[in-house]
N, C-alpha and C positions, 0 to 999 in steps of 0.2 A: 637879604631875601631868604625866606624859609625854604628849605629843600628837603621835605619829607621824602621818605623812600630811599634815603642814602645816596642820592645822585652824586653828591660831591665826594662820596667815599672812593670813587674810582677815578682813574686818570681821565677816561673819556668823559666822565661826568663833570670834572673840573673844566675841561676844554669846552664842553657844551654850555656850562654855566657862564663861562667867560664870553662866549659868542652870544648867548642869549642876552646877557646884561649889556653888551656893546650894542647889539641890535635894538634893544629896548631903549637905551639912552639916546641913540641916534634916530629913533622912531622909524626903524627899518625892519621890524619884525616880519611883516608880510613879505617883503622882498627877499629877506634871508630865508624865510620858510619856503618860498617858491624855488629859490636857488638850490636849497638842500634837497627838495623833492626832485628837481631835475638831476642833481648829482646822484641821488639814490638810484634813480632810473638808469642813469648812465653806468653806474657801478654794476647794476643787474645785467645790463645788456652787453657791456664791453669787457672782454677777457683782458685786453691790453690795459685798460684802466685798473682793473682788479690787480693785475701784475704790478703796475706802477705803485699801487698803494700797499702792496704786501711784500714785495721782493726786498730782501735785505741786501741784494747785490746792487741796487740802484742808489747812487750817492746823493747827497743833499743837493748839489748843484743840478744834477740831471732830474731829480724829483721836482725841484722848484721849476725848472723849465717845462717839465711835463704838466704840472698842475696849472701853470700859467697858460699853456696852450689849451688845456681842457677848459679852463675858466672862460677863455675867449671863444672857444668853439661852441660851447653850450650857453653862452650869454649869462654867466653868473654875475650877480650884483657885486659892486666893489668891496663891500664888507666881507662877503663870503669868499671872494677871490683872495683878498689879503689874508684872511684867516687860513685858507688852504696853504698859502705860502708859508705862514708861520708853522703850520703842522709839518710841512715838507722840510723846513729848516731844522725843526726839532726831531725829525725822523719819527713822527707819530701818525703818519697817514694810515697805518694799519688799524688805528682806532676810529677811523672815519665812520663806519656803519654804526658803531655805538654812539658816537658823538651826535649823529643825525637823529638817532632814536631818542636820546636824552634831550636834545634840543626840542624835539617835537613834544615830548612830555612837559617840558617847562613852558613852552608856548601855549599848549592846551590848558595847563593849570592857570596861566596868566589870563586866558580868555574865560576862565570859569568853567572849563570843560573837564570831564573825566576822560582819560585815554584808555581805550580797550585794545589790547593786542589780539588780533584775530588771525588764526591760522586755518586755511582751508586747503583741500586737496587740489582744487582748481581755482583759477581767478574768478572773483565774483563780479557780476555786472552791476551797473549803477542802481537798478531796481532792488537787487538783493542787498546791496550796501545800505540803501535808504531804509529798507524794511528792518535790517539788523540794527541800524541806529535808532529807529523808533522803538523797537523792543527793548534795547538796552537803556534808552532814556526813561522808559516807564519803570524799568527795574531799579535803576540807580537814582532817579529823581533829578538828574541834571543832563545837560547836553553831553554827548559822547563823541569824541574824536576817535576814529578807527585807524589803527596802524595795521595794514593788511600784509600778510605773509602767505606764500604758497608753499606747501610741503606735500608732495604727492604720496609720501609714505604714510600719511594718516588715512589714505584710501578714500575717505568721504567724510561728510559731516564737518563740524567746526570745533576748534578749541579756542575759547575766549578767556582772556586773562585781563582782569581789572584789578589793579593793585595786587594784593596778596590772594585774591579770590580767583579760582580757575574753574571754568565749566568745560569739561571735556566730553563732547558729543561725537567724537571721532569714531569711525567704524573700526579702526585699528584697536582702540581701547575696548570697544564692545566685544570684539573677537577675542582679545586677550582675557577679558573677564569671563566670557563663555568657556574658553579653554580651561581656565582655572577652576570654574564651577564643575566642569565635567570630570576633572581629576579627582574631585571629592575632597 
């Protein structure tokens, strides 16, 4: 499989590629994608889960028990649950957010979509996401999958990254540009 963008150049990219290829070969891309979305949400909401994935003090056995409990509690599909176990055994749970992001990029590419990383100051509602997708589709000429992030430090507006192209319409950047212009 061709992996432009250097996904396989990183450790997380290699894990994501392995998971993607396994899910594709077993025709479980949708299930794995849904499980990873649930896991991403759980990581965002749970301080304990973030600690489990990032603490160097948690040993392999305890990490494996923890991810098995998490997999059961949020209903992860078997492929994703086993994959988490492998990551726990290899002490790579800290790579999980990047693995999820790279997997989503690979899955979107497989579906013929372009992925846009969108950062906003506040969560976007469904109508805003649909309008953004429509605008980006007109701009790039293909369907666009959106990977949303919330960063209150941008103050307002959006930062959209598609491949190597970035559109920064954040208020923070506009204020910084104004401050630079005023300095002369």
